[in-house]
C-alpha positions as CSV (number, residue, x, y, z in Angstrom):
1,M,10.8,139.7,-183.2
2,A,7.5,140.5,-182.2
3,S,8.1,139.7,-178.4
4,L,11.5,141.9,-178.5
5,K,9.3,144.5,-180.1
6,R,6.5,144.2,-177.5
7,N,9.1,144.5,-174.7
8,N,10.7,147.6,-176.5
9,Y,13.9,145.8,-176.7
10,F,14.1,145.3,-172.9
11,F,14.5,149.3,-172.6
12,K,11.9,149.6,-169.7
13,E,12.4,153.4,-168.8
14,V,14.4,156.7,-169.8
15,K,13.6,159.9,-168.0
16,I,15.2,163.0,-166.8
17,L,15.5,163.2,-162.9
18,E,15.7,166.4,-161.0
19,G,18.9,168.7,-161.7
20,N,19.2,167.5,-165.5
21,I,20.4,163.7,-164.4
22,G,19.6,161.5,-167.0
23,Y,18.3,158.0,-165.9
24,L,18.3,154.9,-168.3
25,D,16.6,151.2,-167.1
26,F,17.1,148.5,-169.4
27,R,17.0,144.7,-168.5
28,K,19.0,142.9,-171.2
29,F,21.6,143.5,-173.7
30,R,20.4,142.2,-177.0
31,E,22.3,142.0,-180.3
32,P,22.8,145.6,-181.7
33,E,20.7,144.6,-185.0
34,Y,17.8,144.1,-182.6
35,G,16.3,147.5,-181.8
36,I,18.9,149.5,-182.5
37,E,16.9,152.6,-183.1
38,T,15.5,152.2,-179.8
39,V,19.0,152.4,-178.4
40,V,19.9,155.2,-180.6
41,S,16.5,157.1,-179.4
42,A,17.2,156.5,-175.7
43,M,20.7,158.0,-176.0
44,G,19.7,160.7,-178.2
45,F,17.1,161.7,-175.3
46,L,19.7,161.8,-172.9
47,S,22.4,163.4,-174.7
48,N,21.9,166.9,-173.3
49,T,21.7,165.9,-169.8
50,D,24.6,166.7,-167.3
51,A,25.1,163.2,-165.8
52,I,23.7,159.6,-166.6
53,I,22.5,156.9,-164.4
54,I,22.5,153.4,-165.9
55,D,20.3,151.0,-164.0
56,L,21.5,147.4,-164.3
57,R,19.9,146.0,-161.2
58,N,17.9,143.8,-163.2
59,N,19.7,143.1,-166.1
60,G,20.8,139.3,-166.5
61,G,23.4,140.1,-169.5
62,G,23.3,139.3,-173.1
63,S,25.3,140.2,-176.2
64,P,29.0,141.2,-175.6
65,N,28.5,143.2,-178.9
66,M,25.7,145.7,-177.5
67,V,28.0,146.2,-174.3
68,Q,30.6,147.3,-176.9
69,F,27.9,149.7,-178.7
70,I,26.6,151.3,-175.7
71,C,30.0,151.6,-174.2
72,S,30.9,153.6,-177.5
73,Y,28.4,156.3,-176.5
74,F,30.9,157.4,-173.5
75,F,34.2,157.5,-175.3
76,K,35.8,159.7,-177.9
77,D,37.5,157.2,-180.3
78,E,35.6,154.0,-180.3
79,S,35.0,152.7,-183.7
80,V,31.5,151.2,-184.1
81,H,29.5,150.5,-187.4
82,L,26.2,152.5,-187.0
83,N,23.3,153.3,-189.0
84,S,22.4,156.5,-187.2
85,I,24.4,159.7,-186.5
86,Y,24.6,160.0,-182.9
87,K,25.9,162.1,-180.3
88,R,29.0,160.9,-177.9
89,M,29.2,161.8,-174.4
90,P,32.7,161.2,-173.4
91,D,32.8,163.7,-170.5
92,V,29.4,163.2,-168.8
93,P,29.7,161.8,-165.3
94,L,28.4,158.3,-165.6
95,Y,26.8,156.2,-162.6
96,I,25.9,152.5,-162.8
97,L,23.4,150.7,-160.7
98,T,24.2,146.9,-159.7
99,S,22.5,144.2,-157.7
100,N,23.0,140.8,-157.0
101,R,21.1,139.9,-159.8
102,T,23.2,142.0,-162.4
103,F,25.0,139.2,-164.4
104,S,27.1,138.2,-167.5
105,A,26.9,141.1,-170.2
106,A,25.7,143.7,-167.5
107,E,28.7,142.7,-165.5
108,E,30.9,143.0,-168.4
109,F,29.5,146.7,-169.0
110,S,29.9,147.7,-165.3
111,Y,33.3,146.0,-164.9
112,N,34.9,147.6,-168.1
113,L,33.7,151.1,-167.2
114,Q,34.8,150.9,-163.9
115,K,38.4,149.8,-164.7
116,L,38.6,152.5,-167.2
117,N,37.7,155.1,-164.3
118,R,34.9,155.9,-166.7
119,A,31.8,155.5,-164.4
120,V,31.1,155.0,-160.5
121,I,29.3,151.6,-159.6
122,I,26.7,152.0,-157.0
123,G,24.8,149.2,-155.4
124,E,25.5,145.5,-154.5
125,T,28.2,143.2,-155.5
126,T,26.9,141.6,-159.0
127,G,26.4,137.8,-159.9
128,G,30.0,136.8,-160.6
129,G,29.5,135.2,-164.3
130,A,32.2,136.3,-166.4
131,H,33.0,133.2,-168.6
132,P,30.7,132.8,-172.0
133,G,29.4,129.7,-172.8
134,G,26.3,127.4,-173.9
135,R,24.5,124.3,-173.5
136,I,25.6,121.1,-174.4
137,K,23.4,117.9,-174.6
138,A,24.5,115.4,-171.8
139,T,21.7,112.8,-172.8
140,N,18.4,112.6,-174.5
141,K,16.8,114.3,-171.2
142,F,19.5,116.5,-169.8
143,N,21.7,119.7,-171.0
144,V,24.6,120.8,-169.4
145,W,25.4,124.8,-169.6
146,T,29.3,124.8,-169.6
147,P,32.0,127.7,-170.0
148,T,33.5,127.5,-173.4
149,A,35.7,130.7,-173.1
150,R,37.6,133.0,-170.6
151,S,37.0,136.5,-170.3
152,I,40.3,138.6,-169.8
153,N,40.0,142.5,-169.1
154,P,43.4,144.0,-170.3
155,I,43.8,146.3,-167.6
156,T,43.3,143.8,-164.6
157,N,44.4,140.7,-166.6
158,S,41.4,138.9,-164.7
159,N,37.7,139.4,-164.7
160,W,34.7,139.0,-162.0
161,E,34.0,135.3,-162.5
162,G,32.7,134.1,-159.3
163,I,33.4,137.4,-157.3
164,G,31.3,139.6,-159.1
165,V,32.0,143.1,-160.0
166,V,32.4,145.0,-156.3
167,P,30.6,148.6,-156.4
168,D,32.8,151.5,-155.6
169,I,29.8,152.7,-153.3
170,N,28.4,149.4,-151.7
171,I,24.6,150.3,-150.7
172,P,21.4,148.1,-150.7
173,A,20.2,147.7,-154.3
174,N,16.9,149.3,-153.3
175,E,18.9,152.5,-152.2
176,A,21.2,152.8,-155.1
177,L,19.0,155.2,-157.2
178,I,18.6,157.8,-154.5
179,E,22.2,157.4,-153.6
180,A,23.3,157.7,-157.4
181,H,21.0,161.0,-158.0
182,L,22.6,162.3,-155.0
183,E,26.2,161.6,-156.0
184,A,25.7,163.1,-159.4
185,L,24.4,166.5,-158.3
186,D,26.9,166.8,-155.5
187,S,29.7,166.2,-158.2
188,L,28.4,168.4,-160.5
189,K,28.0,171.0,-157.6
190,R,31.6,170.8,-156.8
191,V,33.1,170.8,-160.1
192,N,30.9,173.9,-161.6
193,T,33.0,177.0,-160.9
194,D,30.1,179.6,-161.8
195,A,27.9,180.9,-159.0
196,E,24.8,180.1,-161.2
197,S,25.9,176.5,-161.8
198,K,26.4,175.8,-158.3
199,E,23.4,177.1,-157.2
200,Y,21.4,175.1,-159.5
201,Y,22.8,171.9,-158.4
202,K,22.9,172.7,-154.5
203,W,19.2,173.4,-155.0
204,Y,18.0,170.5,-156.3
205,L,20.9,168.4,-154.0
206,D,19.2,170.1,-150.8
207,C,15.8,169.3,-152.1
208,L,16.8,165.7,-152.6
209,L,18.7,165.6,-149.3
210,Y,15.3,167.0,-147.6
211,T,13.1,164.6,-149.1
212,S,15.4,161.4,-149.0
213,P,18.0,161.7,-146.3
214,S,21.2,160.1,-147.0
215,P,23.9,159.3,-144.3
216,R,26.8,160.2,-146.5
217,D,28.3,163.8,-146.0
218,R,27.5,166.4,-148.7
219,Q,28.2,169.5,-146.6
């Protein structure tokens, strides 16, 4: 527990990017009982942003229960036991960053939200580990990791085993954050109808395009 606390339960960074776009970087899905206050605090900090980017490029997986817990923030009617009251964000645009190191529970989180049309996946195809399992003792010197179950998504009747989660926008992982930021600002500029909001997002979009030009057309 002390090492988990020192690592902030693998929540590495939470901040608000230019244009009121939230950003969350965490590296592992721990069981909800570990550091639940950290999760609630991070999500509370992001609750007033206009779009959210979740960075899973260095997330190797972990607990399916934490996947469900964090997913519940982005839907209206998920039933989850909570120790704290928190604000749901069912309508906020959501972007998930992936790399070829994104694995296991981090893939489940990405795959589920993608297939529910709840998030846009940006980055690289993930590692392709869908089936839960564990170590089995083979000899007195060797353990073998083997799958013990099969994950099945109710929408696709399949999973990402061996093929990974294919991003909606396929781009090198080191470019994914800039691309997601641009996508979020561009989307908000398009969907907002009042002139003040459109000008607000256009200003930050133009500034970001000027400093970090992207080949994608955002005219």
